[in-house]
C-alpha positions, 0 to 999 in steps of 0.5 A: 500499499503506497505511503501518504508521503510525497515522492519523487518519480521521472516520466517522459514529457509530451514532445511539445513540452520545453526542455528543463526539469519543472516539477510537476505535481500528479495526484494518485490514489491509495493504489498508486493510480494517477487520479487526474484531479487534485484533492478537494480544497478545504472550501469545497470540504466545508460547502459539502458538509453545509449541504449535507447538513441541509439535506439530510434532515429534509430527506429524513423528514421526507421519508417519515412523511412517506412512512406516515402516510403509508402507516395511515393508509394501512389503518384506514384500510383495517378500520374500513375492513372492520366497520364492513364486517361489523355492518355485515352483522348490523344490516340485517337487524337495522333493515328487518322492520322495513 
């Protein structure tokens, strides 16, 4: 596993680059492969944390709202089914004298 320390390596620059020993920073992942982009800046990390801090409570609230609506619907169906069962017993007695 590669270390997190800076290292020195040599490579061949493209032919259009003028000669000279200029340092070039490259970023690699934990496996040592080039990533093609630099790590996030502190301001970018703070922005992502702020966004997550706002969106997570909204997402949890939405999930709880959906769960509440589902429970309400299920309980409503059970209540109506129980009412219908009771009405099947009550209705003949209710309409017997008519």
